[in-house]
N, C-alpha and C positions, 0 to 999 in steps of 0.2 A: 626201145623199139617204137617206131612211129606207127600211127594208125594205118597208114598206107601199106606198110609191110605186113601188118597183121591181116588186113583185108586181102592182100594178094596171096597170102599163104592159104586162105580158105578157098578151096577149089569149088567149082560150080556144082558138081554132084553132091558134095558135102553140104553146101549151102541149101540146095533144094531139099535134101533129106532133113536138115535141121528145121527148115521152114515147115515141112509136112508134119514133123513130130510136134512142133508147137501148135499147129492147127488141130491135130487129132487130140492132143492134150487139152486144148481149150474146149473142144466139143464135149469131151468126157466130163470135164469139170462143170460145164454149163448144164449138162443133163443131170448130174448129181445134185446141183443146187436147186433146179426146178422141181426135182422129185421130193424134196423135203416138205412135209406138210406144214403149212403156216396158219391154217384156220382151225379153230376148235371143232366146228361141225361142217362137214363138207361131204357131199355124196355125188359120185359119178354114175351115170346111167347110160346103158347101151341097150336100146330096144331094137331087135332085129327080126324081120320076117323074110323068109326066103321061099317064095312060091316055086314049087317044082311041078312036074306034069301031073302027079297023082296026089300030092299032099303039100302042106305048107309047114316048113320047119320054122320054128320061132323060139325066141328066148329073150329074157330080160336079165341083164347083168347089172348088179348093184355092187359098188365098191365104196367103202367108207374111206375117203381120202383125207379125213380130218385127224386131229390128234385125240379126240374124245369119242367114246362109243355112242352110237345112235340107238335110241330105244323106241319101242312101239311104232314100228314102221308099218304103214297101211298102203298097200298097192291096189289100185283100182284100174281095171282095164276098160277102155272105151267109155269112161264116165258112167259106168253101169255098176251099181253097188252089188248086183247079182254076181259079178265077176271080180271078186276081191280076194286078197291074201293078207295075212298079218304075220309080221316077223317081230319077235320079241326084242332081239338085240343084234347089232352088227358091230364087232370090235374094230378098232382102228387098223386099217390095212387089210381087213377081211373082205373077200369077194364072195358074193352069193349069186348063183345062177338059178333063175326061176323059169318054169315052163308055163306059159299062159294057158288058161283053161280052154278046153274045146268049146266051140260055140261063140267065142268072142270074135269080133270082126277085125281086131288087131289094127286099129287106126292110131290109138294113142294109149299111153299109160300115165297115171297120176300117182305120185309117191308123196306121202306126208309123213313127217316124223314128229315125235313129242317135242323135239328141240326147235321146231319152227320151220323146218325145211319143207317146202311145197313146190314140187317140180312136175310139170306136165311135159311129157316127151312123146313125140310122134315116132312110130315105128319106121325104120329105114329098111330099104331093100338093097342087097349088094348088086353091084354092076355085073351083068352077065357078059362074058367074053366068049367069042367063038372058040370051040374046042374044049372049053372047061366043062366039068361034070355039072349037070343040071341046067346048062344053057340051051 
């Protein structure tokens, strides 16, 4: 059979479906590959403050995205030693959610570990959309 006959047997809907399956498969494989930790010590931080009419909801999420545990983590809010926390250990893949202490102005958070990680992260505020709760 020649190539032309094979191509003419493949109908248009089948070709589109095959193309879409290849794209979806490629996206899934790509996401699996980038989620594999490659560094020994790595920390992801999400500092969020959500001001509402009566109060401010805030949290700091720490995720160990490395392959080794992180030890002796010190969290300092707003560069003020008065507002600090100490975490003994975060295992690889573990996520910890912290509530900042009351009284802190929630501008930034600094995280240091025994392994040499030193990250200063500013608090972010979510976008308020009309009709959403809290906007």
